[in-house]
C-alpha positions in Angstrom: 57.6 -64.9 -27.5 54.2 -63.8 -28.8 55.5 -60.0 -29.1 58.6 -61.3 -30.6 57.1 -63.2 -33.4 54.7 -60.3 -34.0 58.1 -58.3 -34.1 59.5 -60.6 -36.8 56.2 -60.5 -38.8 56.5 -56.8 -39.1 60.0 -57.0 -40.3 58.9 -59.4 -43.1 56.8 -56.7 -44.4 59.9 -54.8 -45.1 61.1 -57.4 -48.1 57.8 -58.5 -49.1 56.8 -55.0 -49.9 59.2 -55.2 -53.0 57.4 -57.9 -54.4 54.4 -55.3 -56.5 57.5 -54.1 -58.2 58.2 -57.9 -59.5 54.7 -58.3 -60.3 54.3 -54.9 -62.2 57.9 -55.6 -64.5 57.2 -59.4 -65.0 53.3 -58.8 -65.7 53.8 -56.2 -68.1 56.3 -58.3 -69.8 54.3 -61.0 -70.1 51.7 -59.0 -71.3 53.6 -57.8 -73.9 55.1 -61.1 -74.9 52.6 -64.0 -73.7 53.8 -66.4 -75.8 58.0 -66.2 -76.1 58.4 -65.0 -72.4 60.6 -62.1 -73.9 62.2 -64.2 -76.6 59.9 -62.5 -79.3 60.5 -58.8 -77.4 63.5 -57.2 -76.6 61.4 -55.0 -74.4 59.6 -57.8 -72.3 62.5 -59.5 -72.1 63.9 -56.2 -70.0 60.9 -56.2 -67.9 60.8 -59.8 -67.3 64.4 -60.4 -66.5 64.3 -57.2 -64.3 61.4 -58.8 -62.3 63.5 -61.9 -61.9 65.8 -60.5 -60.2 63.9 -59.5 -57.7 61.8 -62.9 -57.4 65.1 -64.7 -57.7 66.7 -63.3 -54.6 64.0 -62.7 -52.2 66.2 -64.8 -49.6 69.0 -62.3 -49.5 66.2 -59.5 -49.5 64.8 -61.2 -46.3 68.0 -61.2 -44.8 68.7 -57.5 -45.6 65.1 -56.4 -44.7 64.6 -58.3 -41.6 68.1 -56.8 -40.4 66.8 -53.3 -41.2 63.4 -53.9 -39.9 64.0 -55.2 -36.4 66.9 -53.1 -36.1 66.4 -50.3 -33.3 67.0 -47.2 -35.2 66.2 -48.7 -38.7 69.6 -48.2 -39.5 72.0 -49.3 -42.8 74.6 -50.9 -40.3 72.0 -53.7 -39.7 71.0 -54.1 -43.2 74.7 -54.6 -43.9 75.1 -57.2 -41.1 72.0 -59.4 -42.5 73.8 -59.3 -45.8 76.9 -60.4 -44.3 75.7 -63.2 -42.0 73.5 -64.8 -45.2 76.5 -64.7 -47.3 78.7 -66.4 -44.3 76.1 -68.8 -43.8 74.9 -70.1 -47.1 78.7 -70.0 -48.6 79.8 -72.4 -45.4 76.7 -74.7 -46.1 76.9 -75.1 -49.8 77.5 -78.5 -51.1 80.9 -77.9 -52.1 82.0 -76.3 -48.8 80.1 -79.0 -46.7 82.1 -81.6 -48.6 85.3 -80.0 -48.3 84.6 -79.4 -44.5 83.9 -82.9 -43.9 81.8 -82.7 -40.6 79.0 -84.3 -42.2 78.8 -87.3 -44.5 76.9 -86.2 -47.7 74.1 -88.3 -49.4 71.4 -87.6 -52.2 69.1 -86.1 -49.1 71.6 -84.2 -47.5 72.8 -83.0 -50.9 69.7 -81.8 -52.1 69.1 -79.9 -48.8 72.2 -78.3 -48.8 71.7 -77.1 -52.6 68.7 -75.2 -51.3 70.4 -73.6 -48.8 70.0 -70.1 -50.5 66.2 -69.8 -49.0 64.0 -67.3 -47.3 64.1 -69.0 -43.9 68.1 -68.8 -43.9 67.3 -65.2 -45.0 64.9 -64.8 -42.1 67.3 -66.4 -39.6 70.6 -64.1 -41.0 68.2 -60.9 -40.6 67.3 -61.9 -37.0 70.7 -62.7 -36.0 72.1 -59.2 -37.7 69.3 -57.1 -35.9 69.6 -58.8 -32.6 73.5 -58.4 -32.7 72.7 -54.7 -34.1 70.6 -53.8 -31.1 72.9 -55.1 -28.2 76.3 -54.0 -29.7 75.5 -50.7 -31.7 76.6 -48.4 -29.0 79.8 -50.6 -27.9 82.9 -48.6 -27.5 86.2 -50.5 -27.9 89.7 -49.7 -26.6 91.4 -46.6 -28.2 93.4 -49.0 -30.6 90.4 -50.8 -31.9 88.4 -47.5 -32.1 87.7 -47.6 -35.9 85.7 -50.4 -35.3 83.3 -49.5 -32.6 79.8 -49.1 -32.5 78.0 -49.6 -35.9 81.4 -50.7 -37.7 81.5 -53.6 -35.1 78.6 -55.2 -35.5 78.9 -56.8 -39.3 81.9 -58.3 -38.0 80.0 -60.0 -35.0 77.5 -61.3 -37.3 80.3 -63.0 -39.4 81.4 -64.7 -36.3 77.9 -65.5 -35.3 77.4 -66.8 -38.7 79.9 -69.3 -38.5 78.3 -70.6 -35.5 74.9 -70.8 -37.1 76.3 -72.6 -40.1 78.3 -75.2 -37.7 74.7 -75.9 -36.1 72.8 -75.9 -39.4 75.4 -78.4 -41.2 73.7 -81.0 -38.5 70.0 -79.3 -38.3 69.4 -78.3 -41.9 68.9 -81.5 -43.5 66.4 -82.7 -41.1 64.5 -79.2 -41.3 64.6 -79.2 -44.7 63.0 -82.6 -44.7 60.4 -81.9 -42.5 59.6 -78.9 -44.6 59.3 -80.9 -47.5 57.2 -83.5 -46.0 54.9 -81.0 -44.6 54.6 -79.5 -47.8 54.0 -82.8 -49.7 51.5 -83.8 -47.2 49.6 -80.8 -48.4 50.5 -81.1 -52.2 49.9 -84.5 -51.9 45.9 -83.8 -51.3 45.8 -81.4 -54.3 42.7 -79.2 -54.5 42.2 -80.4 -51.1 45.0 -79.5 -49.4 45.2 -76.0 -51.1 42.0 -75.7 -49.3 43.3 -76.5 -46.0 46.3 -74.0 -46.7 43.6 -71.0 -47.6 41.8 -71.4 -44.1 45.1 -71.3 -42.2 46.1 -68.6 -44.0 43.4 -66.5 -43.1 43.2 -68.1 -39.5 46.9 -66.8 -38.9 46.1 -63.2 -39.6 44.8 -62.2 -36.2 48.6 -63.1 -34.7 50.8 -62.4 -37.7 52.0 -65.7 -38.2 50.2 -66.2 -41.9 53.5 -64.7 -43.4 55.6 -68.3 -42.2 52.6 -70.4 -43.4 52.9 -68.5 -46.8 56.6 -69.0 -47.1 56.1 -72.6 -47.2 53.9 -72.6 -50.0 55.1 -69.3 -51.9 58.6 -69.3 -51.8 61.3 -71.9 -52.5 61.6 -73.4 -48.9 60.2 -76.7 -49.4 60.3 -77.1 -53.1 56.9 -75.8 -53.6 57.6 -72.3 -54.9 54.4 -71.2 -56.3 54.6 -67.6 -56.5 58.0 -67.9 -57.6 57.4 -70.4 -60.2 54.4 -68.6 -61.5 56.1 -65.2 -61.6 59.2 -66.2 -63.4 57.4 -69.2 -65.7 59.9 -71.7 -64.2 60.7 -74.7 -66.4 59.2 -76.9 -63.9 56.1 -75.1 -63.5 52.9 -76.9 -64.6 50.0 -75.1 -66.0 46.5 -75.5 -64.1 48.5 -76.6 -60.7 51.1 -73.4 -60.4 49.3 -70.8 -58.8 46.8 -73.5 -56.9 48.1 -71.7 -53.6 47.0 -68.2 -55.0 44.3 -67.9 -57.3 41.5 -68.5 -55.2 42.2 -65.5 -53.2 40.9 -63.5 -55.6 37.3 -64.3 -55.3 37.5 -63.7 -51.7 39.4 -60.3 -51.5 37.8 -58.9 -54.6 34.5 -59.8 -54.0 33.8 -61.8 -50.9 34.9 -59.3 -48.3 33.3 -56.1 -50.0 29.9 -58.3 -49.5 30.9 -58.9 -46.4 31.3 -54.9 -46.0 27.6 -54.6 -47.6 26.2 -56.6 -45.1 27.6 -54.9 -42.3 26.5 -51.4 -43.7 22.9 -52.8 -44.3 22.9 -54.2 -41.0 23.9 -51.0 -39.1 21.5 -48.9 -37.1 20.1 -46.1 -39.0 21.8 -43.5 -37.3 25.2 -45.1 -37.9 24.9 -45.9 -41.6 26.7 -42.8 -42.8 29.9 -43.4 -40.2 29.9 -47.5 -41.2 30.1 -46.5 -44.7 33.2 -44.3 -44.8 34.2 -47.1 -43.0 33.5 -49.9 -45.2 33.9 -48.1 -48.8 37.4 -47.3 -47.7 38.4 -50.7 -46.8 36.2 -52.4 -49.8 37.8 -50.7 -52.0 41.4 -51.5 -50.8 40.2 -55.1 -50.6 39.3 -54.8 -54.2 41.8 -53.1 -56.0 45.3 -54.1 -54.0 44.1 -57.1 -52.0 44.9 -55.1 -48.6 42.2 -56.8 -46.3 43.3 -56.3 -42.9 41.2 -52.9 -42.3 38.1 -54.5 -43.3 39.1 -58.0 -41.3 39.6 -56.2 -38.2 36.2 -54.7 -38.3 34.7 -57.7 -37.5 37.7 -60.2 -36.2 37.2 -59.5 -32.8 33.8 -58.0 -32.4 32.5 -61.0 -33.8 34.8 -64.0 -34.2 32.4 -66.5 -35.4 32.3 -64.5 -38.6 35.7 -64.7 -39.0 36.0 -68.4 -38.6 33.5 -68.1 -41.4 35.4 -65.7 -43.5 38.3 -68.3 -43.2 36.2 -71.6 -44.3 35.1 -69.9 -47.1 38.6 -68.8 -48.0 39.4 -72.2 -48.0 36.3 -73.3 -50.0 37.2 -70.7 -52.5 41.0 -72.1 -52.9 40.0 -75.6 -52.9 37.3 -74.7 -55.9 39.9 -72.5 -57.8 42.6 -75.0 -57.9 39.9 -78.2 -58.6 39.0 -76.1 -61.7 42.2 -74.9 -62.7 41.5 -71.2 -62.7 44.8 -69.8 -62.2 46.2 -66.5 -61.4 48.9 -64.9 -59.4 50.2 -62.4 -57.4 53.1 -60.3 -56.3 51.5 -58.5 -53.2 47.8 -59.8 -52.9 45.0 -60.7 -54.9 43.6 -57.3 -55.9 42.3 -56.2 -59.1 46.0 -54.7 -60.2 47.6 -58.2 -59.5 44.8 -60.1 -61.7 45.3 -57.6 -64.6 48.9 -57.7 -64.5 48.9 -61.9 -63.9 46.3 -62.2 -66.5 48.8 -62.5 -69.6 50.9 -65.0 -67.9 51.3 -68.4 -69.5 50.6 -70.0 -66.6 47.3 -68.2 -65.8 44.9 -70.7 -67.0 41.2 -69.5 -67.5 41.8 -66.8 -65.0 38.8 -65.0 -65.8 36.5 -67.5 -64.3 37.7 -66.3 -61.0 35.1 -63.6 -61.7 32.0 -65.1 -62.0 33.2 -67.2 -59.0 34.2 -64.0 -57.2 30.1 -62.7 -58.0 29.2 -66.1 -56.2 31.3 -65.3 -53.0 30.1 -62.0 -52.7 26.4 -63.3 -52.7 27.6 -65.7 -50.3 29.3 -63.5 -48.1 26.8 -60.9 -48.0 23.8 -63.2 -47.1 26.0 -65.5 -44.7 27.2 -62.3 -43.1 23.7 -60.6 -43.2 21.7 -63.4 -41.5 24.2 -64.2 -38.7 24.6 -60.8 -37.7 20.9 -60.4 -37.5 20.1 -64.0 -36.0 23.0 -63.8 -33.6 22.7 -60.0 -33.0 26.5 -59.7 -33.4 27.9 -56.3 -32.4 29.5 -55.4 -36.1 30.2 -51.9 -36.6 27.3 -49.7 -36.0 25.2 -52.3 -33.9 27.1 -51.2 -30.7 25.5 -50.5 -27.8 24.2 -46.9 -27.2 27.1 -46.1 -24.9 29.7 -47.2 -27.5 28.1 -45.2 -30.4 28.5 -41.5 -29.3 32.4 -41.1 -31.1 32.7 -41.8 -34.8 33.4 -45.1 -35.9 36.5 -43.6 -37.6 39.5 -41.6 -37.4 38.6 -38.2 -39.3 40.4 -35.0 -40.5 44.2 -35.1 -41.4 47.1 -37.7 -40.6 48.4 -35.4 -38.3 45.0 -35.1 -36.6 44.6 -39.1 -36.7 48.1 -39.5 -35.0 47.5 -36.8 -32.3 44.3 -38.6 -31.3 46.1 -41.8 -31.3 49.0 -40.6 -29.1 46.1 -39.5 -26.6 44.6 -42.8 -26.5 47.8 -44.4 -25.8 48.8 -42.5 -22.6 50.7 -39.6 -24.4 54.2 -39.4 -24.9 55.4 -40.5 -21.4 53.9 -44.0 -22.1 55.3 -44.4 -25.8 58.8 -46.1 -26.4 58.9 -46.7 -29.9 56.5 -46.3 -33.0 56.7 -48.8 -36.0 54.2 -49.6 -38.6 53.7 -52.4 -41.2 51.5 -52.6 -44.3 48.1 -51.6 -42.5 49.3 -51.4 -38.7 50.7 -49.3 -36.1 53.3 -51.6 -34.1 53.7 -49.9 -30.9 56.1 -50.4 -28.0 54.7 -48.5 -24.8 55.5 -48.6 -20.7 52.3 -50.0 -19.8 49.5 -51.3 -22.1 47.2 -50.7 -18.7 47.3 -47.0 -19.7 46.0 -47.2 -23.3 42.4 -46.4 -23.5 41.2 -49.4 -25.6 37.5 -48.9 -25.6 37.8 -45.4 -26.8 40.5 -45.9 -29.2 38.6 -48.8 -30.7 35.5 -46.5 -31.7 37.8 -44.6 -33.8 40.0 -47.1 -35.8 38.9 -50.8 -37.3 41.1 -52.6 -34.7 43.4 -52.7 -31.8 45.2 -55.6 -30.1 47.5 -55.8 -27.1 49.8 -58.9 -27.3 51.6 -58.1 -24.3 52.1 -55.6 -21.5 54.3 -53.2 -23.5 52.8 -54.0 -27.2 50.0 -52.6 -29.1 49.1 -52.9 -32.4 46.6 -50.4 -33.9 44.7 -50.8 -37.4 44.8 -48.0 -39.4 44.6 -48.8 -43.2 47.0 -48.3 -46.0 47.9 -45.0 -45.4 49.4 -46.0 -41.7 52.8 -44.7 -42.8 51.7 -41.5 -43.0 50.0 -41.5 -39.3 53.0 -43.1 -38.1 55.5 -40.7 -39.1 52.9 -37.8 -37.7 52.7 -39.8 -34.5 56.7 -40.1 -34.3 56.7 -36.6 -34.5 54.5 -36.1 -31.8 56.0 -38.5 -29.5 59.4 -37.1 -29.9 58.3 -33.5 -28.7 
């Protein structure tokens, strides 16, 4: 089960990776026309509407992207099936269709639920359904009379039939699911800034198991009516200045300043002979965190070797989100809370007092630095560069070209005979192996920020933002 959830989390990165395009387009549009929102500039209108085309259709992008990302060979037929499944389900569950079919009685609550059926949750369900059908039936050969529909052509047909079944089930379940999501969301939103802080805490706490995407979907997208990210980027009519963005703004001080402060503490507490090696890791990871908001390379550097630090990191994130929400210092992002997204969102009409997140960030830089440094020293935590002598003989980071990195990783995985499937998300190699016991975990950890083995046949290796290039090289090596 855990491995399967990880697989879904990996596939979610395919559609989520589209968001930076929307952020750039809409951010520049708002920068050009911050008051008219495109009403005073044709160029701004073009850019804002182009970005909105992505944001407003995230649910169907989820269906297509997840179906593609979870398919065995990343084939377009799976993506097409995801789209077909989504269209069948959402069409059958539209309020008009539900009323015409007549199996359930509509009331105000259920009508509201079915009017919100075009959401990321249904997109995820459609994508998973299509991917599973593709992986099972893409090589099926039908009778000669039906041979044209064999193989990959069969998958969209089967998906449309499965979509009917799913729609029938959701016709009864969706109002209950929607009601539960709304209740959960309202319980948090009803707590105001405190609720935002609780969300921030669990957002970080779930990263090690990759389930933070599911939590984010409730608050950032239109699954429970919150849609914090969507409302912020599109400056929706029901957006509230000083409130919309509360589930995003507090991450900027953490990713741009707090985690780099932690990186500096890890460097300063490393043993003298390891400082050069540690510096190469920390500088690269902190730079990625500051500019792009990609934090996994840095977080995995201490997540498992010093879990108490990671819990403190999650708590500090919750506090930061709470402070930003309380003070109504708002900024938003399309990908993550780095400098690029801060600059792009700064002219958004909903970005109230966004610049105050910078001095807040300086404070969190100091807090992270001194808290991490004190805890590492007092508790003798084995952060990078503080390992026992037997663990310090190898480099703490992979050097050389991407092919060199891939060759090293392949060797540590047990060679080509042990590797079944190579894939990646934004920062990690996600691998299927025959036997994880053949993986030289201790040796591999000396060269990469982190290694996770969630099951007997699954391995994750944290590489960093350049992981796609390493994955491509690893696929070539594994195919030989």
